[in-house]
C-alpha positions in Angstrom: 0.0 0.0 0.0 2.8 2.4 0.8 4.3 1.7 -2.6 1.1 2.5 -4.4 0.5 5.7 -2.3 4.1 6.9 -2.9 4.0 6.3 -6.6 0.6 7.8 -7.1 1.4 10.9 -5.0 5.0 11.5 -5.9 5.0 11.0 -9.6 1.4 10.8 -10.8 0.5 13.8 -8.6 3.0 15.9 -10.5 1.7 14.6 -13.9 -2.0 14.7 -13.1 -2.8 16.9 -10.2 -4.5 19.7 -12.2 -5.8 17.1 -14.7 -7.6 14.8 -12.2 -10.5 17.2 -11.6 -10.9 18.0 -15.3 -12.7 15.9 -17.9 -10.1 15.6 -20.6 -10.4 12.9 -23.3 -7.1 13.4 -25.1 -3.7 15.0 -24.7 -4.7 17.7 -27.1 -7.6 18.6 -24.8 -5.2 19.0 -21.9 -2.7 21.1 -23.8 -5.5 23.4 -25.0 -6.4 24.0 -21.3 -2.9 24.6 -20.0 -3.3 28.5 -19.7 -6.5 28.0 -17.7 -4.8 25.4 -15.5 -1.9 27.7 -14.9 -4.3 30.4 -13.8 -6.0 28.0 -11.4 -2.6 26.9 -9.9 -1.6 30.5 -9.4 -4.8 31.4 -7.6 -5.2 28.2 -5.5 -2.4 26.9 -3.3 -1.5 23.4 -4.1 0.9 21.8 -1.6 2.9 18.7 -2.4 2.1 15.8 -0.1 5.0 14.5 2.1 6.3 11.7 -0.1 6.5 14.0 -3.1 8.1 16.9 -1.3 11.0 14.6 -0.4 11.9 14.5 -4.0 11.4 18.2 -4.9 11.0 21.4 -3.0 11.9 24.0 -5.6 12.4 23.6 -9.4 10.7 22.4 -12.5 9.4 18.9 -13.4 9.3 18.3 -17.1 6.7 16.0 -18.7 7.3 14.8 -22.2 4.7 13.0 -24.3 5.7 11.3 -27.5 2.7 11.7 -29.9 1.6 9.0 -32.2 3.0 10.8 -35.2 6.5 10.8 -33.5 6.5 14.4 -32.5 7.0 15.5 -28.9 4.8 17.7 -26.7 6.2 19.1 -23.4 4.9 20.9 -20.4 6.3 21.5 -17.0 5.3 22.2 -13.5 7.0 24.9 -11.5 7.4 24.2 -7.8 8.4 26.6 -5.1 8.6 25.8 -1.4 6.9 22.5 -1.9 3.9 24.1 -3.7 3.0 23.7 -7.4 2.8 27.3 -8.5 2.4 27.0 -12.3 2.2 24.8 -15.4 3.5 25.9 -18.8 3.6 24.4 -22.2 7.1 23.8 -23.6 10.4 22.8 -22.1 11.9 24.7 -19.2 15.6 25.6 -19.4 16.3 23.8 -16.2 14.4 20.9 -14.7 15.0 18.5 -11.8 13.0 15.5 -13.1 11.7 14.4 -16.4 8.6 12.2 -16.7 8.2 10.6 -20.1 5.4 8.7 -21.7 3.6 8.3 -25.0 0.3 9.6 -26.3 -1.5 6.3 -25.9 -0.5 6.0 -22.2 -1.3 9.6 -21.4 -4.8 9.3 -23.1 -5.4 6.1 -21.1 -4.6 7.9 -17.8 -6.8 10.9 -18.7 -9.9 8.8 -19.3 -9.3 6.3 -16.5 -11.8 6.2 -13.6 -9.0 5.4 -11.2 -6.1 7.6 -12.3 -3.8 6.5 -9.4 -4.2 2.8 -10.4 -3.7 3.6 -14.0 -0.5 5.5 -13.3 0.8 2.7 -11.2 0.0 0.1 -13.8 1.6 2.1 -16.6 4.7 2.8 -14.5 5.1 -0.9 -13.6 4.8 -1.7 -17.3 7.4 0.9 -18.2 4.9 3.1 -20.0 5.9 6.0 -17.7 9.6 6.7 -17.1 11.1 9.0 -14.6 14.6 10.4 -14.8 16.3 12.7 -12.2 18.9 15.4 -13.1 21.6 16.5 -10.7 23.5 14.3 -8.3 21.3 15.0 -5.3 18.1 14.3 -7.2 19.4 11.1 -8.6 20.3 10.0 -5.0 16.8 11.0 -3.8 15.1 9.1 -6.6 17.3 6.0 -6.1 16.6 6.1 -2.4 12.8 6.4 -3.0 12.9 3.5 -5.5 14.8 1.3 -3.1 12.8 2.3 0.0 9.4 1.8 -1.8 10.7 -1.2 -3.7 9.9 0.2 -7.2 11.6 -0.7 -10.5 
């Protein structure tokens, strides 16, 4: 149970927090709504839960989605003092973690009734990949994977 909670909160939370309450059917629907989501994040305080704030307190988390046509769409979350303060389309100059997936996986998560379970399943099946950048972040991610017995 701790593994499932950690994975859903630490990784899926970053990918889907603002998406979970929305009714998106496709990745394109999500990308069209990024400006609105950014406004919501700036007006409503969103604090990372304890497992996730272990991994990141300040910085950007990049999410890359490989589309079916082979092109790439990116967006990133900006985090300050363990709070998600914004989401923007594109690739930030600096990021601490990169979450990668493909369009089919992202669409599957978006339409899933149980998003946490969907994220867990796709992560276990290597449909979602997470990479840390910087020595300290790599150590934190490795420690988290060992402690929660993931990978």
